[in-house]
N, C-alpha and C positions, 0 to 999 in steps of 0.2 A: 699536364696540370692543370690543375684546377683553378678557375678564374672568374672572380667576381666581377658580375656586369649588373649595370641598372641603366634604364632607360634614360635616351640621351636626353639632356632637357639645355635648351638654348639659352637660359637666364644667366647673367654673370654671377649669380651667387648658387649655382646647381652643383651639385656634387659632382667628381670626377665621374664618368660612365664605365672606365674599367681603369684597372693597372696590370700591364702585361708582367709576366714571370720576370723578364731580363729587365725590365724598368724598375722593378723592386730588387732585383740584384743589385744593380747599380747603387741606388740607394743604400742598402746595407753594408756596400763596400765602402761607401763615402762613409756612414756613421761609424764604422769601425776603425776608420783613421782619423777622425775629427772628435770622437766621445772621449775628451777629458773633463776631469772633474769629480771621479768618483762616481758612485750611483746616484746621487743627488743632481750632480749636473748632467748625467747621461740621460735622466729620466725628464730632465727639464729640456733637453735637445729633444728628444724623443717628441715629447708633447707639444713643443713648438713646431716641429716640423711635421709629424703627422695628423695630429688634431687641429691646430691653428692653420700652417700654412696650406699644406697638402690636402686638408680633410680626408684621409683615406681611411678613418676612425672616429668614431664620434666621442666626447669627453666623456660620456658615463660609460661607451664600453671600456675607452683607455682605463678609465678609473678601476672600471671590475675586474680587468686582467691584472693591474696591479696590485690591487688588494690580494688578489690570487699567489701572484708572484712572490710578494714581500711573507706571505703566509709559509712559503716553501725554503728548505736550506737551499743554501747556492747564493749566486747573485743574482739579485733580482731584477736589473737593469738588462743582462743579458737573457735571462730567462723570459721577461717583457718581450724585447726583441722575437725571439724564438716563437714566442706565443702569437704574437702580432703576424709574424711570416707564415705561420702555419694556418692561422685564422683566414690569412687571406689567398694562399696557395697551397693548402694540404703540406702534407710532411715535409716534401723536399722544401717548400716555403719557408717552414721552419727550421729545417736544418742548415739552408744556407744563410737564413738571417742570425739564427746562434753562432755557426761557424766563422762568419765574416765579421763577427762582433769581437771574436776572440784573435783570431790569427796575426791581425796584424800587430797587437800589443806582444804576442808570445814572441813573433820575429824580432821585433825590437827588442825584447827584454831579454832574448839570448843573447844577442849579438851585446848588449849593455852588461851583462852578467861575464861574458868573455874577456871585456874592458876593465871591468870591476875588478876581477880574480889577477888578470895581467898587470893590473897599475894601480892597485887598489892601498898599496902600501907605499906608494909614494907621498910626499910631502903635497902636491897639489891636489889630488883626490882627498888626501885626508881633510883638508881646511876646506873643499867644496861641502863635503858631506857633514863637516861641523857646524854650517851653515841650514843645511837642507833638512836636518833633525828638526829643530825647532820650528821650521815652516810646516813639517808635516804635522806636527803636534796640533797647531793652529788649523791645519786644513780640516783634521777630525771634526775639532771644535766647531766650526765652520758648519761641516756635515751636519753634525747632532743641531744645529740653529735651524738650519735649511728645512730638513724633514722633520723638525717639533711644529716649526710656524706652519707646516703644509698640513701636519698629523692632528696637531691638538688644538682643537677648535674648542673645547669647553672643559670645564672641571673634571669630568669624569674622566675623559681621556688623559689629562693633566696627572689626575690621581694614580691612573696604572702607569703613567711612564715614572712616576716618583717611586711607585712602591717595585717595579724591575731594578730601577735603579739601586734601591736601598737592599734588594734580595740578592742581584749579583756583586755590588760593592762590599756589603755589611757580611751578609749571609753566605756569599759565596756559594749559591745556589746554580745549580748548571741550567744552562739557558733553555734546554728542551723543557724543564720544570715551570719556567717562567713564561714560556708559550702556552703550556698545558693551563696555567691558571689565569693568562690573561684571556685566551680563547674560551675557558669558560665564563670569566665575567662577561665579557661581549656579548655570549649566547643568554645570559640572564638579562643583562642589560637591555638586550634587542627585543626582549620578550616583555619587560616590566617599564623601560623608558626607552622605545623605541626611537625618538627623535636625537635622541645623544649618540646613537649608535647606526645613522645611516649610512649607506655607501660613500666610502670617503671622508668617514668621520667628521661631517658636517664642513668637507672640504668649499671653499669659499667660489671655487673655479666649477665645480659638480653641477652648477645651476646656467653656467656660461653657455652660449649658443655660437660657434663660429659660421654656422650654416650648415647646409645638408652635407652628409657625409656619405662617401662609399660604403663604409659600415656603419650605418645610423642607429640611433636606438629602436628603433622598429626595424630594422633590415631583418629578414628571416636567418636562421643560422643556416649556414651553407650545409650541402649532402654530407661533406666529410669531415664535418665539425658535431656532426649528431652521436649522441652517444650510443655505442653497440659494443655489447658483450665479447663476441667473436674479434672487433677489433682490438679490445682491450688485452684479450689474451695474446694476439698477434703483439703488439709492441712489447707485452713484457716477455715474451719468448725471444725476440731479438735482443731487447735490452740485454737479458741473461747472458745469452750467447756472447755478445759485444764485451760483455764482462769476464766471463769465464775462458772466451780462449787467449785473450792477452795475459792474463793473470797465470792460467793453466802455461802457457807457453814459457813466461819468467821464472815460474815454480821448477819445471822441468828443466831449463838450461841452465839455471843459476842455483836453485834449491830455496827453501822458503826461507832460510835465515840470513839470505843474500839481502843487499839494502835495497835492489828495485821492487822487489815482489814486498818489503816489506814497506816501503813508499806508494805503493799501490794498495795496500789494504789500509793503512794510516790514512789517506788521502781517500779513500772511499767511505771510511768513517767518518771524516770530515765532512763530506759531501752529504753525508745523510744524517749525521747527529747535530749537526750545528746550522741554527737559523740566524735569519736577521741580516742575510748578506755579510760583504768582506767586515766591516766592521767589527761585526759579532762575532766571528770565525777567528779572527787573526789571533786573540788570546788562545784561543785551543791550539792552534798550530803553532804559538809560540812555545806551548808548554810541552808539546812532544815533540817538534823538531830542535829545539835548544836542549829543554831538561830531560826528554827521555831519551833519544834517541842519538844527539850531539851532532847533527849534520852541520849545524851553524852556531855562531856564537850569537849573544844577546843583539851584540853591536852589528854584527852583521843581518842581523833580521829588521832592525831599524834602518838599514842602510839599502835593503832590500825593498822594504815599504817605500824609502823615498824614490828610488827608479820606479817601482811600483806607480806611483803617484804621476812622473814624467811621462808613463807612456799613456796612450789612448785605450780605450777597451774597461774591461772589469779591473776594480782593485787588486780581486782575489787570484789575479793572474801574478801577482806577488808569489804564490806558490811554485808557480815555474821558477824563480829565482832560489826559492828554498830546496828545490829539487836539484837544481845546477848545482848549488853549493855542497849538496849532500853528494851528488855523484863524484864530485872534483876534490871532496876533502878525502872520502871514504876510499878514492882510487879504485872505483869499481871495474875499471878494464887496465888497470896499473899504472904505473908512474910516466909513463911514456904516452897515456894517452888521456891526460886528465880532463882536456877540453870535451874529447870526446864522451866522456862520462856523463861531465856537466850536462851537454845538449841532450844525451838520451834519457837521463833522469828527468832532466824537464820536460821533456815530451811525455814521459812515463805518468810525470807527477800531474799533467793538463790534462791528459786524458782520463784518468781514474778520479779527477777532480768535478769535471764538466759534463760526464757522461750521463750521471743522474740526473742535472738538471734538464737534460734533453728530453729524457724519459719522463720524466715528472710533466712537461706540459704537453707531450704525445700523447700521454696516459690519460692524463687528468683533465687535458684541454675541453674536451665533449661535456664531461661533467660540470665543469665550471659555467660553459655556455646554457647550459641549462637552469644554472641559480643565479642569472643575472638580477632577476626581481625577487629573490628570495633573501629577506633580512636575517631568517636564521643563520644562512650561511654568511652574509656579508658583515653580520655585526660582529661575530668573531674576529675575522679578519681586520677591520677597524680597529679592536682592541689589541690587536698583535702589533700593528704599526705603531700604535701609541707604545707599547713595549719597548719594543726595538729602538725607540728614543732614549730610553734610560740605559739601555746598553750599551748604545755609542757613548754615551757621555762619560761611561764606566773607564771605555777605550780610551777616552781624551784624556783622563785623569792618569790612567796607566801609562802613556806616551809620556805626559808630561813630566811625571814623578823621575821616569830614566832620562829625559834630557835634563833637567835641572837640578838633581842629585844622582849623577851619574853614578857614584861611588856608596851612594845611600844615605839615610838622612843622618847619618851620624857625622858624614861631611859636609862642607859648606854648599853652599850653593852655586853653582855654576852662572854667574851674572851676565858672561858675554852671551851664553844659549838663552837666559830669559830675556837678555835686551832683542836679541833676533825675534825670541817669539812673538812680544809684544808689537814690535814693528809689522811681523806677519799679520799679529789679530787687527792691527789697525788699516792696513792694507787691504784686508778681506772684507772686514765690517763697515769700515768709515767709508771707504772709497773704492769696493767693490771691484778690488783689483782682479784680473785673469790670474787662475791658480797658475800656471807654470811661468806665467810674470813675476809673481813670487816666489816661486821655487827659486828662480834664476836670480832674482836681488839677492836673498836669502843666502845663496850659495857664494855669491862674490860677498858678501858681508863677512859670511864667515872666513872666508879665505883670507881677506882684509884682518879680520881680527886674530885669527890664527897665526898669522907671519908676524904681525905686530908685537906679539909677546914672545916670539923666537930670538 
């Protein structure tokens, strides 16, 4: 395995001289088990552990990688873990880091999905989810606030965020188009007002120094991370095979119109055509899975998001719940194997959703490493990060509408849900409570309120 080594120093402030592959393996496994709180919380955990505490990577190198991952479609926190793992230990380092970020949450969510479909109609579970849904809405609002405070450091970036919100909320423009406009704005702004579009968008931590790092600002790019056309072709061919072989087998065994190939194709498009991480992709998944294919209901989609919030790992792992629901509801293996159908569908959906994320890092990482000090590259990424804030705010309003007016604006507001949501907002913003604690408290409150009116 490729291993980065620096000269051993005796100072207490020296960088770690090496990180063995299995030492990194242990950390990535731990991260996969404790990474709660959505992408904002997960990125914060990685920053604290990798930049501040362990000093495996410097602040600027971390932010440069993060901005690239924010540009990509897919879960930026998982891609960031893959990127850092790849930078430290090559291809297998990236594969291990990215896989361990996903695997614990996938197994947990499959187990929760089995419980949900076995007991979801009971009054106990219904009462718990009545309180969890408003909590999820408050969590999305908090995510918009947290990312916004880190990314929107000047009026230019605030303007981009407001424009992206208006574009997706009022004009219903597709998010790829919003990303394109943001990137163009960042490129032009980087040329004419570069101080507003520096790496990290003027991130106040960009100039902080936590001491020497294993991968420091001036550490040369390791040999395996240098751009080479033959290696890019190799990654592209392997990636194509990893997509074509499973899809070909599904079509051969089931037929193209079967639920499993359709899931594989739909979530491949979701992985390639949606940007901004989980919060931006969810409206697209909702539209396709609920309205187009009928794999689950809107209520189940909200419940699935709540379950996703209670598991570690990337929030977009909620697609595993969507797959489980589709395999279960469509009885893909017959009525005697409902849960087997759900498990297989969840695995298929997860494979096709996350495969592109690995390929984007392994193929694009060498190019990104060569552009660390190129403002023409970093300025568009800074603008895209700002645009994502507006999209997340739109998603918060989307969820808030379904929670407060479950029967539409024509019906009366659900005051009980509104009360729970207000309590969750106060707990998250004023008292800085842990996300899991808020979900548990809201579930308990929902149970009490639900059964007090029965």
